[in-house]
BAPA-486864 format. One record per residue (C-alpha): residue in three letters; x, y, z; residue number from 1. Coordinates in nm, 2 decimals. Each point is the difference from the previous one (the first is absolute). Example, Ala and Ser with C-alpha at 12.3 -4.5 7.8 and 13.67 -1.06 7.14 Angstrom:
2
{site ala; {1.23; -0.45; 0.78}; 1}
{site ser; {0.14; 0.34; -0.07}; 2}
% end
This chain:
315
{site met; {11.93; 13.15; 9.81}; 1}
{site thr; {0.22; 0.08; -0.31}; 2}
{site val; {0.24; -0.24; -0.11}; 3}
{site gly; {0.20; 0.00; -0.34}; 4}
{site leu; {-0.07; -0.25; -0.25}; 5}
{site phe; {0.18; -0.10; -0.31}; 6}
{site tyr; {-0.21; -0.09; -0.31}; 7}
{site ala; {-0.03; 0.14; -0.34}; 8}
{site cys; {-0.29; 0.26; 0.01}; 9}
{site lys; {-0.26; 0.05; -0.27}; 10}
{site lys; {-0.21; 0.26; -0.08}; 11}
{site glu; {-2.42; -0.53; 1.69}; 12}
{site glu; {-0.04; -0.28; 0.17}; 13}
{site asn; {-0.12; -0.12; 0.38}; 14}
{site val; {0.18; -0.24; 0.21}; 15}
{site val; {-0.17; -0.34; -0.06}; 16}
{site glu; {-0.05; -0.30; 0.24}; 17}
{site gln; {0.16; -0.29; -0.15}; 18}
{site ser; {-0.21; -0.25; 0.19}; 19}
{site glu; {-0.13; -0.27; -0.25}; 20}
{site asn; {0.31; -0.22; 0.08}; 21}
{site leu; {-0.03; 0.01; 0.36}; 22}
{site ile; {-0.25; -0.29; 0.05}; 23}
{site glu; {0.20; -0.21; -0.27}; 24}
{site gln; {0.33; 0.04; 0.17}; 25}
{site ser; {-0.11; -0.02; 0.36}; 26}
{site leu; {0.09; -0.37; 0.04}; 27}
{site lys; {0.36; 0.07; -0.15}; 28}
{site asp; {0.04; 0.32; 0.19}; 29}
{site met; {-0.10; -0.18; 0.31}; 30}
{site gln; {0.28; -0.26; -0.04}; 31}
{site leu; {0.25; 0.27; -0.09}; 32}
{site glu; {-0.10; 0.19; 0.33}; 33}
{site lys; {0.04; -0.31; 0.19}; 34}
{site lys; {0.37; -0.05; -0.14}; 35}
{site ile; {0.08; 0.36; 0.07}; 36}
{site ile; {-0.14; -0.01; 0.35}; 37}
{site ala; {0.20; -0.32; 0.08}; 38}
{site phe; {0.30; 0.19; -0.08}; 39}
{site arg; {-0.09; 0.28; 0.21}; 40}
{site asp; {-0.06; -0.24; 0.28}; 41}
{site lys; {0.35; -0.15; -0.02}; 42}
{site ile; {0.13; 0.34; 0.00}; 43}
{site asp; {-0.17; 0.09; 0.32}; 44}
{site leu; {0.10; -0.34; 0.15}; 45}
{site ile; {0.37; 0.04; -0.08}; 46}
{site arg; {-0.03; 0.35; 0.15}; 47}
{site glu; {-0.12; -0.11; 0.32}; 48}
{site asn; {0.24; -0.31; 0.00}; 49}
{site pro; {0.33; 0.10; -0.15}; 50}
{site ser; {0.18; -0.32; 0.10}; 51}
{site leu; {-0.25; -0.23; -0.20}; 52}
{site lys; {0.16; -0.24; -0.21}; 53}
{site ser; {-0.20; 0.10; -0.33}; 54}
{site gly; {0.14; 0.34; 0.03}; 55}
{site thr; {0.31; -0.15; -0.16}; 56}
{site asp; {-0.18; -0.14; -0.29}; 57}
{site pro; {0.10; 0.17; -0.35}; 58}
{site met; {-0.24; 0.18; -0.24}; 59}
{site glu; {0.09; 0.11; -0.34}; 60}
{site ile; {0.02; 0.38; -0.06}; 61}
{site asp; {-0.28; 0.01; -0.26}; 62}
{site ser; {-0.26; -0.18; 0.23}; 63}
{site ala; {0.12; 0.22; 0.29}; 64}
{site ile; {-0.07; 0.33; -0.21}; 65}
{site trp; {-0.36; -0.16; -0.10}; 66}
{site phe; {-0.10; -0.10; 0.35}; 67}
{site ile; {0.12; 0.31; 0.16}; 68}
{site glu; {-0.18; 0.22; -0.25}; 69}
{site ser; {-0.33; -0.20; -0.02}; 70}
{site ser; {-0.02; -0.02; 0.38}; 71}
{site ser; {0.06; 0.39; 0.03}; 72}
{site asn; {-0.27; 0.06; -0.27}; 73}
{site leu; {-0.24; -0.26; 0.15}; 74}
{site thr; {0.05; 0.14; 0.35}; 75}
{site tyr; {0.01; 0.39; -0.06}; 76}
{site gly; {-0.11; 0.04; -0.36}; 77}
{site asp; {-0.31; 0.11; -0.14}; 78}
{site ala; {-0.03; -0.02; -0.37}; 79}
{site ser; {-0.35; 0.10; 0.01}; 80}
{site ser; {0.07; 0.34; 0.14}; 81}
{site thr; {-0.17; 0.29; -0.18}; 82}
{site leu; {0.19; 0.29; 0.13}; 83}
{site glu; {0.11; 0.20; -0.28}; 84}
{site asn; {0.34; 0.14; 0.04}; 85}
{site tyr; {0.32; -0.25; 0.02}; 86}
{site val; {0.34; 0.05; 0.19}; 87}
{site ile; {0.31; -0.23; -0.08}; 88}
{site asp; {0.30; -0.06; 0.24}; 89}
{site ser; {0.28; -0.23; 0.02}; 90}
{site ala; {0.25; -0.16; 0.22}; 91}
{site phe; {0.28; -0.27; -0.02}; 92}
{site ile; {0.07; -0.28; 0.24}; 93}
{site val; {0.30; -0.22; 0.01}; 94}
{site val; {-0.05; -0.36; 0.08}; 95}
{site pro; {0.28; -0.27; 0.07}; 96}
{site leu; {0.05; -0.31; -0.22}; 97}
{site thr; {0.10; -0.34; 0.10}; 98}
{site asn; {0.12; -0.21; -0.31}; 99}
{site gly; {-0.19; 0.22; -0.22}; 100}
{site gln; {-0.33; -0.03; 0.19}; 101}
{site ile; {-0.17; 0.19; 0.29}; 102}
{site leu; {-0.06; -0.19; 0.34}; 103}
{site trp; {-0.35; 0.02; 0.13}; 104}
{site asn; {0.14; 0.18; 0.30}; 105}
{site asp; {0.13; 0.28; -0.25}; 106}
{site val; {-0.34; -0.02; -0.20}; 107}
{site gln; {-0.16; 0.09; 0.34}; 108}
{site val; {0.23; 0.31; 0.05}; 109}
{site ala; {-0.03; 0.10; -0.38}; 110}
{site tyr; {-0.39; -0.03; 0.05}; 111}
{site asp; {0.00; 0.23; 0.31}; 112}
{site lys; {0.22; 0.26; -0.17}; 113}
{site val; {-0.23; 0.01; -0.31}; 114}
{site ile; {-0.29; 0.08; 0.23}; 115}
{site asp; {0.19; 0.26; 0.20}; 116}
{site ser; {0.08; 0.17; -0.32}; 117}
{site leu; {-0.36; -0.02; -0.11}; 118}
{site ser; {-0.11; 0.15; 0.32}; 119}
{site ser; {0.27; 0.27; -0.02}; 120}
{site his; {-0.12; 0.08; -0.35}; 121}
{site asn; {-0.36; 0.00; 0.14}; 122}
{site ala; {0.10; 0.25; 0.29}; 123}
{site ala; {0.15; 0.23; -0.23}; 124}
{site ile; {-0.31; 0.07; -0.19}; 125}
{site thr; {-0.20; 0.29; 0.16}; 126}
{site thr; {-0.32; -0.03; -0.18}; 127}
{site asn; {-0.33; -0.07; 0.20}; 128}
{site ala; {-0.07; -0.32; -0.19}; 129}
{site lys; {0.27; -0.24; -0.11}; 130}
{site gln; {0.00; -0.38; -0.09}; 131}
{site leu; {0.29; -0.23; -0.12}; 132}
{site val; {-0.12; -0.11; -0.35}; 133}
{site val; {0.32; -0.21; -0.10}; 134}
{site ala; {0.34; -0.10; 0.13}; 135}
{site asp; {0.25; -0.09; -0.26}; 136}
{site ile; {0.31; -0.20; 0.12}; 137}
{site ser; {0.26; -0.06; -0.26}; 138}
{site leu; {0.36; -0.12; -0.03}; 139}
{site lys; {0.26; 0.28; -0.04}; 140}
{site glu; {0.32; -0.16; 0.04}; 141}
{site thr; {0.17; -0.31; 0.14}; 142}
{site asp; {0.38; -0.11; 0.08}; 143}
{site asn; {0.11; -0.30; 0.17}; 144}
{site asn; {-0.10; 0.10; 0.35}; 145}
{site thr; {-0.29; 0.22; -0.04}; 146}
{site val; {-0.31; 0.10; -0.20}; 147}
{site thr; {-0.15; 0.34; -0.02}; 148}
{site phe; {-0.39; 0.05; -0.03}; 149}
{site glu; {-0.18; 0.31; -0.10}; 150}
{site val; {-0.32; 0.08; 0.16}; 151}
{site ile; {-0.24; 0.23; -0.20}; 152}
{site ser; {-0.31; 0.09; 0.14}; 153}
{site gly; {-0.31; 0.15; -0.17}; 154}
{site phe; {-0.25; 0.18; 0.24}; 155}
{site ala; {-0.33; 0.13; -0.11}; 156}
{site thr; {-0.09; 0.35; 0.18}; 157}
{site asp; {-0.26; 0.25; -0.02}; 158}
{site gly; {0.01; 0.33; -0.15}; 159}
{site gly; {-0.03; -0.15; -0.34}; 160}
{site tyr; {-0.01; 0.13; -0.36}; 161}
{site pro; {-0.30; 0.14; -0.19}; 162}
{site trp; {-0.18; -0.26; -0.21}; 163}
{site asn; {0.02; 0.20; -0.31}; 164}
{site asn; {0.29; 0.21; -0.11}; 165}
{site asp; {-0.12; 0.33; -0.16}; 166}
{site leu; {0.33; 0.20; -0.02}; 167}
{site asp; {0.28; 0.01; -0.26}; 168}
{site trp; {0.35; -0.10; 0.18}; 169}
{site tyr; {0.34; 0.07; -0.09}; 170}
{site trp; {0.19; -0.32; -0.11}; 171}
{site gly; {0.25; -0.04; 0.29}; 172}
{site phe; {0.26; 0.14; 0.24}; 173}
{site glu; {-0.30; 0.08; 0.25}; 174}
{site leu; {-0.10; 0.31; -0.20}; 175}
{site gly; {-0.36; -0.03; 0.09}; 176}
{site ser; {-0.30; 0.09; -0.20}; 177}
{site cys; {0.04; 0.20; -0.32}; 178}
{site asp; {-0.18; 0.31; 0.16}; 179}
{site glu; {0.24; -0.06; 0.28}; 180}
{site thr; {-0.29; 0.03; 0.25}; 181}
{site val; {0.04; -0.37; 0.15}; 182}
{site gly; {0.29; -0.23; 0.09}; 183}
{site val; {0.30; 0.23; -0.08}; 184}
{site gly; {0.29; -0.18; 0.17}; 185}
{site thr; {-0.17; -0.31; 0.07}; 186}
{site thr; {-0.21; -0.15; -0.31}; 187}
{site asp; {0.05; -0.03; -0.37}; 188}
{site ala; {-0.18; -0.18; -0.27}; 189}
{site ala; {0.17; -0.32; 0.06}; 190}
{site asp; {-0.13; -0.01; 0.36}; 191}
{site ile; {-0.36; 0.09; -0.12}; 192}
{site ile; {0.00; -0.29; -0.27}; 193}
{site ala; {0.12; -0.25; 0.25}; 194}
{site gln; {-0.27; 0.12; 0.26}; 195}
{site gln; {-0.29; -0.02; -0.26}; 196}
{site ala; {0.12; -0.34; -0.12}; 197}
{site asn; {0.03; -0.13; 0.37}; 198}
{site leu; {-0.36; 0.11; 0.07}; 199}
{site thr; {-0.13; -0.24; -0.26}; 200}
{site ile; {0.18; -0.31; 0.17}; 201}
{site ala; {-0.26; -0.26; 0.11}; 202}
{site val; {-0.04; -0.06; 0.37}; 203}
{site pro; {-0.05; -0.35; 0.11}; 204}
{site gly; {-0.32; -0.04; 0.22}; 205}
{site gly; {0.01; -0.11; 0.35}; 206}
{site asn; {0.31; -0.07; 0.22}; 207}
{site ser; {0.27; -0.07; -0.23}; 208}
{site tyr; {0.41; 0.03; -0.05}; 209}
{site tyr; {0.26; -0.06; -0.26}; 210}
{site thr; {0.28; -0.26; -0.04}; 211}
{site asn; {0.25; -0.02; -0.28}; 212}
{site val; {0.07; 0.36; -0.03}; 213}
{site asn; {0.23; 0.10; -0.28}; 214}
{site ile; {0.08; 0.31; -0.19}; 215}
{site gln; {0.06; 0.09; -0.38}; 216}
{site gln; {0.26; 0.27; 0.02}; 217}
{site glu; {0.12; 0.28; -0.21}; 218}
{site ile; {-0.23; -0.03; -0.30}; 219}
{site thr; {0.11; 0.26; -0.26}; 220}
{site pro; {-0.19; 0.16; -0.28}; 221}
{site phe; {0.22; -0.22; -0.23}; 222}
{site asp; {-0.14; -0.32; 0.16}; 223}
{site val; {-0.35; 0.10; -0.11}; 224}
{site pro; {-0.02; 0.14; -0.36}; 225}
{site thr; {-0.36; 0.05; -0.15}; 226}
{site thr; {-0.16; 0.15; -0.33}; 227}
{site gln; {-0.30; 0.08; 0.20}; 228}
{site asn; {0.12; 0.31; 0.20}; 229}
{site pro; {-0.11; 0.31; -0.12}; 230}
{site tyr; {0.26; 0.19; 0.19}; 231}
{site gly; {0.29; -0.21; -0.07}; 232}
{site asp; {0.17; -0.33; -0.09}; 233}
{site tyr; {-0.01; -0.18; 0.33}; 234}
{site leu; {-0.25; -0.10; 0.27}; 235}
{site leu; {0.21; 0.22; 0.24}; 236}
{site phe; {0.05; 0.36; -0.06}; 237}
{site leu; {0.32; 0.11; -0.18}; 238}
{site asp; {0.05; 0.35; -0.14}; 239}
{site tyr; {0.27; 0.27; -0.05}; 240}
{site tyr; {0.06; 0.27; 0.26}; 241}
{site thr; {0.18; 0.33; -0.02}; 242}
{site tyr; {0.04; 0.22; 0.31}; 243}
{site pro; {-0.20; 0.18; 0.10}; 244}
{site asn; {-0.28; -0.11; -0.23}; 245}
{site his; {-0.15; -0.26; 0.22}; 246}
{site ile; {-0.21; -0.27; -0.16}; 247}
{site cys; {-0.37; 0.00; 0.11}; 248}
{site leu; {-0.24; -0.29; -0.02}; 249}
{site ser; {-0.37; 0.07; -0.08}; 250}
{site thr; {-0.26; -0.20; 0.19}; 251}
{site asp; {-0.06; -0.22; -0.32}; 252}
{site glu; {0.39; -0.07; 0.00}; 253}
{site ile; {-0.02; -0.10; 0.37}; 254}
{site ser; {-0.30; -0.21; -0.06}; 255}
{site tyr; {0.17; -0.19; -0.28}; 256}
{site tyr; {0.32; -0.07; 0.18}; 257}
{site lys; {-0.19; -0.11; 0.32}; 258}
{site asn; {-0.18; -0.25; -0.24}; 259}
{site ala; {0.32; -0.11; -0.17}; 260}
{site leu; {0.16; -0.06; 0.35}; 261}
{site ile; {-0.30; -0.23; 0.06}; 262}
{site asp; {0.09; -0.18; -0.34}; 263}
{site ile; {0.35; -0.03; 0.10}; 264}
{site gly; {-0.10; -0.18; 0.32}; 265}
{site ile; {-0.18; -0.24; -0.19}; 266}
{site ile; {0.29; -0.05; -0.26}; 267}
{site tyr; {0.22; -0.08; 0.29}; 268}
{site leu; {-0.24; -0.19; 0.21}; 269}
{site pro; {0.14; -0.34; 0.16}; 270}
{site pro; {-0.23; -0.28; -0.01}; 271}
{site asp; {-0.26; -0.04; 0.29}; 272}
{site lys; {0.09; 0.34; 0.11}; 273}
{site ser; {-0.15; 0.36; 0.06}; 274}
{site val; {0.12; 0.33; -0.05}; 275}
{site ile; {0.07; 0.16; 0.38}; 276}
{site lys; {0.14; 0.32; -0.08}; 277}
{site tyr; {0.12; 0.22; -0.30}; 278}
{site tyr; {0.30; 0.23; 0.05}; 279}
{site leu; {0.12; 0.25; -0.28}; 280}
{site trp; {0.25; 0.28; 0.02}; 281}
{site asp; {0.18; 0.26; -0.23}; 282}
{site asp; {0.33; -0.05; -0.13}; 283}
{site ile; {0.24; 0.15; -0.25}; 284}
{site ile; {0.20; -0.18; -0.27}; 285}
{site val; {0.35; 0.15; -0.02}; 286}
{site gly; {0.28; -0.05; -0.26}; 287}
{site gly; {-0.15; 0.18; -0.30}; 288}
{site pro; {0.00; 0.37; -0.11}; 289}
{site pro; {-0.27; 0.25; 0.12}; 290}
{site pro; {-0.29; 0.00; 0.02}; 291}
{site thr; {-0.01; -0.26; 0.30}; 292}
{site cys; {-0.21; -0.30; -0.05}; 293}
{site val; {-0.22; -0.05; 0.31}; 294}
{site val; {-0.23; -0.31; 0.08}; 295}
{site his; {-0.20; -0.17; 0.26}; 296}
{site met; {0.12; -0.34; 0.14}; 297}
{site ala; {-0.23; -0.26; 0.16}; 298}
{site asp; {0.03; -0.26; 0.28}; 299}
{site ile; {-0.29; -0.24; 0.04}; 300}
{site lys; {-0.04; -0.21; 0.31}; 301}
{site tyr; {-0.20; -0.34; -0.04}; 302}
{site ala; {-0.11; -0.26; 0.26}; 303}
{site ile; {-0.24; -0.30; 0.05}; 304}
{site trp; {-0.29; 0.08; 0.22}; 305}
{site his; {-0.18; -0.23; 0.24}; 306}
{site ser; {-0.33; 0.01; 0.22}; 307}
{site ser; {0.07; -0.04; 0.37}; 308}
{site gly; {-0.19; -0.11; 0.29}; 309}
{site asn; {0.09; 0.27; 0.23}; 310}
{site pro; {0.06; 0.38; -0.02}; 311}
{site pro; {0.35; 0.14; 0.04}; 312}
{site glu; {0.14; 0.07; 0.34}; 313}
{site glu; {0.14; 0.34; 0.09}; 314}
{site leu; {0.37; 0.07; -0.03}; 315}
% end
């Protein structure tokens, strides 16, 4: 994806099981799981009895988002999945409002639509192995009568990435490896840096799921200056580009920016949360004279993980 930005332009680790807190948090997680299951049970009851009086009870929008997201992840998500590849998809659902709140009958319909969208995302993935890792439900817009939720799914799949990168890669534009033998038209250095960083994310042990999912979006190089980068002035890649002289990142540069991306994750880490996924993409900065200033941009997704008493159900 290439989008114009307007700024002033200046010139190997294994997956680790994060299991030490499972016993310590088990009682707290057990209580939380009971709370989420009670919500799910009420949803089932209302679905089976649409004329139930409690179906007209109101719920705040934020509470509806939290319970729908948490129940989706508890029921179908597996935060401990070790499948190496990662596929994301999204959908939007519109929910009616009554006096600025959502009635339980409409919460039930919204929950079912979320699960339907996750099932659709799941069905669209054609790999042999796949597992929902996280569902992220967020508020996109609201008016007097409706609220729109965005449903973003993250599925782990097989056909994963190599543990260690041994190639130089062009900076962006899906130009592939610098020797033009791999990934031309599909992959570039931004992809490889994110892939390698994601392979270092700790995987919780046992049955587990995420709640309170959020994302730090559009982190630019200018947000993360540093004096420690031997290749530039920022923790994210920034350089000049003059066509057709494509910029090639060496294995050492890719290793540096992978570690720097992990450091950025720590910089923006919210209290009590863990990194779920790093996203990185190439971009260009327009508005100045040639040569063009080219950059990498980052999103980082965070959440709170919990142990669960049950494995996930199939979508």
